[in-house]
MMTF fields as JSON, N, C-alpha, C and O atoms, coordinates in Angstrom:
{
  "mmtfVersion": "1.0.0",
  "mmtfProducer": "UNKNOWN",
  "numBonds": 239,
  "numAtoms": 240,
  "numGroups": 60,
  "numChains": 1,
  "numModels": 1,
  "chainsPerModel": [1],
  "groupsPerChain": [60],
  "chainIdList": ["A"],
  "bondAtomList": [4, 2, 8, 6, 12, 10, 16, 14, 20, 18, 24, 22, 28, 26, 32, 30, 36, 34, 40, 38, 44, 42, 48, 46, 52, 50, 56, 54, 60, 58, 64, 62, 68, 66, 72, 70, 76, 74, 80, 78, 84, 82, 88, 86, 92, 90, 96, 94, 100, 98, 104, 102, 108, 106, 112, 110, 116, 114, 120, 118, 124, 122, 128, 126, 132, 130, 136, 134, 140, 138, 144, 142, 148, 146, 152, 150, 156, 154, 160, 158, 164, 162, 168, 166, 172, 170, 176, 174, 180, 178, 184, 182, 188, 186, 192, 190, 196, 194, 200, 198, 204, 202, 208, 206, 212, 210, 216, 214, 220, 218, 224, 222, 228, 226, 232, 230, 236, 234],
  "bondOrderList": [1, 1, 1, 1, 1, 1, 1, 1, 1, 1, 1, 1, 1, 1, 1, 1, 1, 1, 1, 1, 1, 1, 1, 1, 1, 1, 1, 1, 1, 1, 1, 1, 1, 1, 1, 1, 1, 1, 1, 1, 1, 1, 1, 1, 1, 1, 1, 1, 1, 1, 1, 1, 1, 1, 1, 1, 1, 1, 1],
  "groupList": [{"groupName": "UNK", "atomNameList": ["N", "CA", "C", "O"], "elementList": ["N", "C", "C", "O"], "formalChargeList": [0, 0, 0, 0], "bondAtomList": [1, 0, 2, 1, 3, 2], "bondOrderList": [1, 1, 2], "singleLetterCode": "X", "chemCompType": "L-PEPTIDE LINKING"}],
  "groupTypeList": [0, 0, 0, 0, 0, 0, 0, 0, 0, 0, 0, 0, 0, 0, 0, 0, 0, 0, 0, 0, 0, 0, 0, 0, 0, 0, 0, 0, 0, 0, 0, 0, 0, 0, 0, 0, 0, 0, 0, 0, 0, 0, 0, 0, 0, 0, 0, 0, 0, 0, 0, 0, 0, 0, 0, 0, 0, 0, 0, 0],
  "groupIdList": [1, 2, 3, 4, 5, 6, 7, 8, 9, 10, 11, 12, 13, 14, 15, 16, 17, 18, 19, 20, 21, 22, 23, 24, 25, 26, 27, 28, 29, 30, 31, 32, 33, 34, 35, 36, 37, 38, 39, 40, 41, 42, 43, 44, 45, 46, 47, 48, 49, 50, 51, 52, 53, 54, 55, 56, 57, 58, 59, 60],
  "secStructList": [7, 7, 7, 7, 7, 2, 2, 2, 2, 2, 2, 2, 2, 2, 2, 2, 2, 2, 2, 2, 2, 2, 2, 2, 2, 2, 2, 2, 6, 7, 2, 2, 2, 2, 2, 2, 2, 2, 2, 2, 2, 2, 2, 2, 2, 2, 2, 2, 2, 2, 2, 2, 2, 2, 6, 7, 1, 7, 7, 7],
  "xCoordList": [-24.427, -25.393, -25.908, -27.098, -25.004, -25.392, -26.122, -27.107, -25.634, -26.148, -26.519, -25.681, -27.776, -28.236, -28.439, -29.159, -27.801, -27.944, -29.194, -29.205, -30.231, -31.515, -31.497, -32.175, -30.725, -30.676, -30.038, -30.538, -28.932, -28.253, -29.069, -29.066, -29.761, -30.623, -31.762, -32.105, -32.345, -33.42, -32.924, -33.603, -31.75, -31.189, -30.912, -31.161, -30.399, -30.119, -31.408, -31.451, -32.452, -33.728, -34.338, -34.972, -34.154, -34.648, -33.914, -34.527, -32.612, -31.833, -32.278, -32.484, -32.423, -32.87, -34.268, -34.553, -35.135, -36.491, -36.535, -37.352, -35.651, -35.65, -35.138, -35.631, -34.16, -33.696, -34.717, -34.813, -35.468, -36.566, -37.641, -38.223, -37.896, -38.844, -38.387, -39.205, -37.083, -36.553, -36.753, -37.084, -36.553, -36.74, -38.204, -38.505, -39.101, -40.527, -40.911, -41.691, -40.363, -40.706, -40.09, -40.573, -39.033, -38.489, -39.521, -39.67, -40.225, -41.233, -42.385, -43.002, -42.681, -43.727, -43.202, -43.979, -41.901, -41.229, -41.508, -41.779, -41.434, -41.618, -40.26, -39.78, -39.648, -38.272, -38.137, -37.114, -39.155, -39.053, -39.063, -38.35, -39.866, -39.913, -38.642, -38.153, -38.109, -36.843, -35.746, -35.009, -35.647, -34.622, -34.819, -33.847, -36.077, -36.363, -35.893, -35.224, -36.233, -35.845, -34.341, -33.77, -33.689, -32.238, -31.535, -30.61, -31.963, -31.361, -31.6, -30.691, -32.802, -33.113, -32.268, -31.802, -32.07, -31.237, -29.802, -29.2, -29.247, -27.862, -27.727, -26.712, -28.722, -28.672, -28.715, -27.941, -29.612, -29.707, -28.446, -27.971, -27.897, -26.675, -25.505, -24.697, -25.411, -24.351, -24.489, -23.488, -25.723, -25.948, -25.505, -24.873, -25.834, -25.42, -23.912, -23.346, -23.259, -21.799, -21.14, -20.112, -21.715, -21.149, -21.339, -20.471, -22.465, -22.659, -21.634, -21.099, -21.372, -20.402, -19.004, -18.247, -18.656, -17.338, -17.136, -16.045, -18.176, -18.085, -18.108, -17.869, -18.39, -18.426, -19.791, -19.916, -20.823, -22.172, -22.797, -23.94, -22.059, -22.594, -21.559, -20.385, -22.009, -21.116, -20.552, -19.945, -20.739, -20.25, -18.746, -18.28, -17.985, -16.534, -16.086, -14.888],
  "yCoordList": [18.573, 19.177, 18.141, 17.829, 17.622, 16.627, 17.256, 16.71, 18.405, 18.992, 20.458, 21.258, 20.794, 22.17, 22.79, 22.245, 23.931, 24.637, 25.521, 26.541, 25.112, 25.788, 27.212, 28.079, 27.467, 28.815, 29.807, 30.916, 29.398, 30.292, 30.458, 31.532, 29.405, 29.513, 30.489, 31.293, 30.42, 31.341, 32.781, 33.686, 32.995, 34.349, 34.871, 36.04, 34.007, 34.426, 34.788, 35.769, 33.999, 34.305, 35.594, 36.341, 35.86, 37.114, 38.319, 39.355, 38.191, 39.293, 39.55, 40.696, 38.485, 38.641, 39.249, 40.119, 38.789, 39.326, 40.789, 41.545, 41.197, 42.605, 43.496, 44.61, 43.021, 43.82, 43.822, 44.804, 42.751, 42.763, 43.746, 44.462, 43.769, 44.749, 46.169, 47.05, 46.405, 47.73, 48.081, 49.219, 47.101, 47.359, 47.661, 48.528, 46.941, 47.2, 48.571, 49.289, 48.937, 50.242, 51.392, 52.522, 51.114, 52.137, 52.463, 53.616, 51.433, 51.689, 52.535, 53.285, 52.419, 53.236, 54.587, 55.427, 54.789, 56.039, 56.443, 57.606, 55.453, 55.711, 55.579, 54.471, 56.718, 56.734, 56.058, 55.431, 56.172, 55.588, 54.068, 53.412, 53.519, 52.062, 51.547, 50.467, 52.321, 51.953, 51.882, 50.899, 52.922, 52.941, 51.823, 51.236, 51.527, 50.453, 49.111, 48.365, 48.79, 47.501, 47.384, 46.32, 48.456, 48.412, 48.251, 47.448, 49.002, 48.883, 47.499, 46.904, 46.991, 45.654, 44.597, 43.649, 44.752, 43.811, 43.807, 42.745, 44.986, 45.051, 44.532, 43.923, 44.76, 44.256, 42.727, 42.087, 42.147, 40.69, 40.09, 39.049, 40.747, 40.261, 40.316, 39.388, 41.39, 41.496, 40.453, 39.913, 40.16, 39.121, 37.759, 36.986, 37.465, 36.198, 36.084, 35.016, 37.168, 37.139, 36.983, 36.314, 37.59, 37.425, 35.993, 35.461, 35.367, 33.96, 33.067, 32.131, 33.366, 32.566, 32.736, 31.769, 33.965, 34.232, 33.528, 33.031, 33.48, 32.833, 31.306, 30.614, 30.797, 29.355, 28.775, 27.585, 29.608, 29.146, 28.414, 27.965, 28.284, 27.562, 26.537, 26.607, 25.615, 24.573, 24.911, 24.055, 26.14, 26.557, 26.777, 27.459, 26.218, 26.337, 27.498, 27.758],
  "zCoordList": [-29.082, -28.195, -27.21, -27.179, -26.416, -25.431, -24.258, -23.762, -23.818, -22.587, -22.833, -23.247, -22.574, -22.756, -21.383, -20.546, -21.156, -19.892, -19.978, -20.668, -19.271, -19.374, -18.86, -19.412, -17.802, -17.229, -18.194, -18.381, -18.802, -19.743, -21.027, -21.628, -21.447, -22.619, -22.36, -23.227, -21.173, -20.815, -20.776, -21.26, -20.205, -20.171, -21.582, -21.874, -22.448, -23.821, -24.553, -25.295, -24.343, -24.992, -24.448, -25.194, -23.16, -22.586, -23.158, -23.416, -23.357, -23.945, -25.382, -25.781, -26.149, -27.539, -27.574, -28.396, -26.682, -26.624, -26.255, -26.781, -25.342, -24.962, -26.095, -26.271, -26.861, -27.988, -29.129, -29.865, -29.282, -30.248, -29.798, -30.612, -28.491, -27.957, -28.193, -28.462, -28.094, -28.384, -29.855, -30.186, -30.736, -32.166, -32.485, -33.306, -31.831, -32.058, -31.523, -32.148, -30.361, -29.799, -30.607, -30.535, -31.37, -32.272, -33.358, -33.761, -33.82, -34.851, -34.322, -35.079, -33.021, -32.407, -31.905, -31.45, -31.989, -31.618, -30.173, -29.878, -29.277, -27.861, -27.174, -26.935, -26.861, -26.366, -25.012, -24.738, -24.156, -22.819, -22.861, -22.101, -23.745, -23.872, -24.543, -24.211, -25.485, -26.119, -25.062, -24.983, -24.259, -23.214, -22.199, -21.723, -21.866, -20.923, -21.455, -20.74, -22.707, -23.27, -23.473, -23.232, -23.912, -24.104, -22.765, -22.643, -21.766, -20.442, -19.854, -19.276, -19.996, -19.502, -20.216, -19.584, -21.511, -22.268, -21.784, -21.629, -21.543, -21.064, -19.637, -19.299, -18.806, -17.435, -17.427, -16.715, -18.211, -18.267, -18.873, -18.418, -19.907, -20.518, -19.542, -19.487, -18.778, -17.784, -16.699, -16.227, -16.294, -15.299, -15.83, -15.11, -17.081, -17.685, -17.818, -17.583, -18.191, -18.3, -16.946, -16.834, -15.907, -14.575, -14.073, -13.381, -14.416, -14.051, -14.752, -14.157, -16.014, -16.767, -16.202, -16.109, -15.822, -15.278, -13.944, -13.666, -13.118, -11.811, -11.906, -10.916, -13.074, -13.241, -12.961, -12.675, -13.04, -12.781, -13.943, -13.852, -15.043, -16.185, -16.644, -16.279, -17.427, -17.928, -19.292, -19.935, -19.749, -21.052, -20.96, -20.047, -21.88, -21.862, -22.708, -22.815]
}
């Protein structure tokens, strides 16, 4: 772990946080918040994967 890519780490933590938010909103049975967090998680994940594909990260 010589080099940590801060941008990709932040994106990964945001994705995990959004799916945790979806799990918490499942306990409150609020469908709109569940859909919001799941959609937000997939959007952030897709953005991170597109950055990786374009070579915007140093991850091999």
